[in-house]
NUPA-781623 format. One record per residue: residue number from 1; x, z, y of N, C-alpha, C, CB in turn; residue in three letters. Coordinates in steps of 0.001 Angstrom, whole numbers, always signed. Glycine has a CB too. Layout:
<rs>
R|NUM|X|Z|Y|X|Z|Y|X|Z|Y|X|Z|Y|ALA
...
</rs>
This chain:
<rs>
R|1|+852|+22|-1142|-6|+10|+37|+889|+15|+1293|-992|+1244|+32|MET
R|2|+483|-736|+2210|+1261|-921|+3433|+1064|+315|+4344|+830|-2247|+4175|LYS
R|3|+2150|+790|+4948|+2172|+1896|+5791|+1572|+1504|+7187|+3602|+2422|+5898|GLU
R|4|+618|+2225|+7654|+10|+1963|+8950|+357|+3009|+9952|-1464|+1866|+8826|ARG
R|5|+506|+2572|+11183|+870|+3500|+12231|+37|+3202|+13480|+2384|+3415|+12539|SER
R|6|-194|+4195|+14274|-948|+3947|+15545|-151|+3196|+16513|-1392|+5229|+16189|GLN
R|7|+1166|+3200|+16436|+1967|+2476|+17361|+1899|+886|+17071|+3438|+3022|+17272|PHE
R|8|+1436|+556|+15941|+1269|-857|+15620|+211|-1479|+16481|+919|-1041|+14162|ARG
R|9|-729|-688|+16986|-1778|-1192|+17840|-1203|-1800|+19132|-2762|-73|+18168|LEU
R|10|-133|-1235|+19701|+402|-1711|+20899|+902|-3114|+20763|+1452|-830|+21355|LEU
R|11|+1252|-3556|+19661|+1727|-4954|+19412|+599|-5995|+19297|+2549|-4990|+18127|GLY
R|12|-645|-5485|+19039|-1759|-6415|+18899|-2107|-7057|+20189|-2955|-5730|+18350|GLU
R|13|-2466|-8291|+20182|-2690|-9113|+21382|-3979|-8550|+22094|-2855|-10692|+20989|ARG
R|14|-4977|-8158|+21367|-6292|-7853|+21988|-6231|-6361|+22434|-7532|-8122|+20946|ARG
R|15|-5377|-5521|+21985|-5267|-4129|+22357|-4436|-3875|+23615|-4688|-3375|+21230|PHE
R|16|-3487|-4670|+23841|-2510|-4556|+24982|-3189|-4493|+26328|-1539|-5743|+24983|GLY
R|17|-4120|-5494|+26619|-4794|-5446|+27958|-5719|-4274|+28044|-5591|-6742|+28238|PRO
R|18|-6350|-3887|+26965|-7313|-2702|+26956|-6468|-1455|+27283|-8085|-2525|+25489|PHE
R|19|-5373|-1311|+26666|-4542|-134|+26885|-4065|-73|+28305|-3361|-125|+25944|PHE
R|20|-3592|-1233|+28837|-3154|-1299|+30236|-4163|-864|+31166|-2750|-2632|+30600|GLY
R|21|-5404|-1428|+31064|-6498|-1186|+31951|-6833|+283|+31879|-7709|-2062|+31605|VAL
R|22|-6918|+862|+30712|-7318|+2285|+30565|-6251|+3194|+31208|-7510|+2661|+29037|GLN
R|23|-4964|+2803|+31037|-3888|+3574|+31593|-3889|+3507|+33113|-2572|+3095|+31046|PHE
R|24|-4132|+2348|+33729|-4105|+2165|+35129|-5305|+2879|+35749|-4088|+687|+35472|LEU
R|25|-6462|+2879|+35042|-7673|+3459|+35537|-7505|+5077|+35562|-8908|+2980|+34606|GLY
R|26|-6909|+5587|+34469|-6679|+7013|+34530|-5649|+7460|+35527|-6292|+7484|+33228|ALA
R|27|-4596|+6652|+35753|-3577|+6936|+36712|-4187|+6879|+38150|-2399|+5931|+36547|MET
R|28|-4965|+5836|+38402|-5617|+5693|+39634|-6511|+6903|+39983|-6402|+4449|+39610|ASN
R|29|-7331|+7365|+39012|-8115|+8501|+39268|-7377|+9782|+39542|-8970|+8688|+38190|ASP
R|30|-6298|+9990|+38815|-5524|+11158|+38992|-4752|+11195|+40358|-4577|+11264|+37846|ASN
R|31|-4208|+10010|+40691|-3524|+9845|+41996|-4446|+10054|+43173|-2910|+8469|+42096|VAL
R|32|-5686|+9505|+43073|-6668|+9622|+44122|-7107|+11116|+44261|-7893|+8692|+43819|PHE
R|33|-7273|+11761|+43121|-7743|+13184|+43145|-6628|+14107|+43834|-8054|+13697|+41607|LYS
R|34|-5392|+13847|+43375|-4308|+14626|+43995|-4106|+14434|+45488|-3054|+14301|+43327|GLN
R|35|-4191|+13156|+45912|-4024|+12782|+47298|-5222|+13452|+48097|-3997|+11161|+47456|ALA
R|36|-6380|+13409|+47528|-7514|+13976|+48274|-7401|+15521|+48418|-8843|+13607|+47562|LEU
R|37|-6963|+16156|+47365|-6761|+17618|+47411|-5709|+18013|+48373|-6405|+18149|+46069|VAL
R|38|-4559|+17241|+48382|-3487|+17653|+49346|-3964|+17344|+50726|-2115|+16925|+49069|ILE
R|39|-4624|+16253|+51050|-5102|+15900|+52356|-6103|+16908|+52867|-5704|+14535|+52334|LEU
R|40|-7025|+17302|+52006|-8048|+18323|+52443|-7389|+19744|+52673|-9211|+18439|+51327|LEU
R|41|-6467|+20004|+51835|-5788|+21420|+51960|-5070|+21495|+53228|-4749|+21734|+50782|ALA
R|42|-4290|+20451|+53565|-3509|+20552|+54768|-4339|+20360|+56033|-2406|+19556|+54728|TYR
R|43|-5377|+19596|+55942|-6302|+19508|+57090|-7035|+20775|+57325|-7291|+18410|+56896|GLN
R|44|-7483|+21420|+56299|-8286|+22658|+56438|-7399|+23864|+56721|-9115|+22914|+55160|SER
R|45|-6089|+23696|+56547|-5211|+24806|+56915|-5168|+25035|+58374|-3840|+24575|+56425|ALA
R|46|-5461|+24047|+59177|-5544|+24258|+60651|-6736|+24986|+61051|-5523|+22979|+61383|SER
R|47|-7791|+25097|+60218|-9044|+25843|+60586|-9110|+27219|+60049|-10248|+25117|+60110|PHE
R|48|-8180|+27565|+59201|-8287|+28916|+58580|-6856|+29518|+58522|-8949|+28837|+57093|THR
R|49|-6845|+30861|+58265|-5493|+31478|+58292|-4920|+31476|+56846|-5556|+32978|+58881|SER
R|50|-5602|+30916|+55839|-5062|+30840|+54514|-3890|+29857|+54477|-6146|+30435|+53524|MET
R|51|-3043|+30152|+53511|-1899|+29152|+53418|-2262|+27879|+52623|-659|+29822|+52733|SER
R|52|-1574|+26816|+52853|-1917|+25532|+52320|-1801|+25580|+50736|-974|+24424|+52950|SER
R|53|-911|+26413|+50274|-821|+26566|+48782|-2081|+27165|+48198|+382|+27455|+48394|ASP
R|54|-2644|+28134|+48875|-3869|+28805|+48438|-4993|+27817|+48498|-4184|+30049|+49302|THR
R|55|-5090|+27020|+49559|-6124|+26049|+49692|-5997|+24959|+48632|-6097|+25458|+51070|LEU
R|56|-4763|+24611|+48218|-4681|+23552|+47214|-5114|+24057|+45924|-3311|+22992|+47099|GLN
R|57|-4853|+25312|+45607|-5347|+25929|+44363|-6819|+26041|+44351|-4755|+27282|+44160|ASN
R|58|-7382|+26448|+45444|-8816|+26516|+45586|-9470|+25214|+45421|-9175|+27066|+46870|LEU
R|59|-8906|+24185|+46011|-9476|+22836|+45854|-9395|+22234|+44425|-8774|+21913|+46801|ALA
R|60|-8358|+22517|+43704|-8137|+22166|+42393|-9217|+22891|+41467|-6684|+22518|+42022|GLN
R|61|-9420|+24205|+41755|-10424|+24890|+41014|-11883|+24360|+41252|-10340|+26336|+41357|ALA
R|62|-12089|+23908|+42437|-13392|+23330|+42752|-13624|+22006|+42036|-13523|+23133|+44246|LEU
R|63|-12617|+21239|+41888|-12638|+19987|+41100|-12974|+20277|+39679|-11299|+19255|+41173|PHE
R|64|-12405|+21351|+39021|-12658|+21651|+37705|-13887|+22360|+37449|-11637|+22343|+37207|ILE
R|65|-14440|+23038|+38387|-15630|+23889|+38178|-16808|+23188|+37536|-16074|+24448|+39477|LEU
R|66|-17297|+21958|+37972|-18372|+21345|+37352|-18203|+21016|+35848|-18654|+20171|+38081|PRO
R|67|-16964|+20652|+35514|-16663|+20384|+34070|-16772|+21707|+33258|-15193|+19751|+33903|PHE
R|68|-16299|+22771|+33874|-16357|+24017|+33195|-17761|+24567|+32988|-15562|+24975|+33921|PHE
R|69|-18583|+24394|+34098|-19955|+24903|+34063|-20842|+24108|+33177|-20533|+24931|+35421|LEU
R|70|-20793|+22777|+33246|-21793|+21961|+32548|-21306|+21392|+31169|-22201|+20803|+33461|PHE
R|71|-20162|+21592|+30732|-19647|+21019|+29536|-20409|+21512|+28264|-18175|+21341|+29437|SER
R|72|-20702|+22704|+28275|-21497|+23322|+27100|-22924|+22737|+27048|-21597|+24943|+27245|ALA
R|73|-23555|+22720|+28207|-24954|+22152|+28309|-24931|+20646|+27948|-25553|+22350|+29797|THR
R|74|-23949|+19946|+28389|-23836|+18499|+28109|-23583|+18312|+26722|-22769|+17828|+28899|ALA
R|75|-22813|+19111|+26021|-22621|+19070|+24583|-23861|+19277|+23797|-21649|+20063|+24185|GLY
R|76|-24647|+20239|+24268|-25973|+20464|+23507|-26852|+19358|+23715|-26715|+21741|+23933|GLN
R|77|-26979|+18813|+24932|-27825|+17572|+25112|-27382|+16370|+24319|-27845|+17172|+26556|LEU
R|78|-26088|+16208|+24246|-25535|+15099|+23460|-25872|+15261|+21925|-23972|+15030|+23678|ALA
R|79|-25757|+16473|+21441|-26128|+16679|+20110|-27677|+16553|+19818|-25634|+18003|+19724|ASP
R|80|-28459|+16929|+20731|-29867|+16922|+20621|-30529|+15528|+20683|-30398|+17765|+21666|LYS
R|81|-30064|+14674|+21715|-30667|+13407|+21880|-29737|+12264|+21534|-31147|+13273|+23250|TYR
R|82|-30210|+11234|+20896|-29445|+10062|+20632|-29270|+9239|+21864|-30073|+9264|+19569|GLU
R|83|-28304|+8420|+21903|-28028|+7593|+23056|-29080|+6576|+23350|-26761|+6919|+22881|LYS
</rs>
C-alpha cells in the first residue's frame, strides 16, 4: 500500500490555489484586526488616563468576547438543526 501524506496535497494542481487563497484571507483578516486594535488603542489613549498597553489588551479582549460568549450556544444550535 502506498504511503499517503498531507503534504502531498500541496503538490496537487487543484489544491494549490485553494490553499493560497485561504492563507491570504486569514492573513488579511488578522492584519486588519491587529491594525484596527492598535489604531483604536493609541487614538483612545488621548481621551483617557489609561496606558496604551492596557487599552490594547482591553481591545483584544473585546474582540474575543463574542466568540467566548456565543460558542456554546452556537454549538448547541448546530447540533440541533441541520443546515
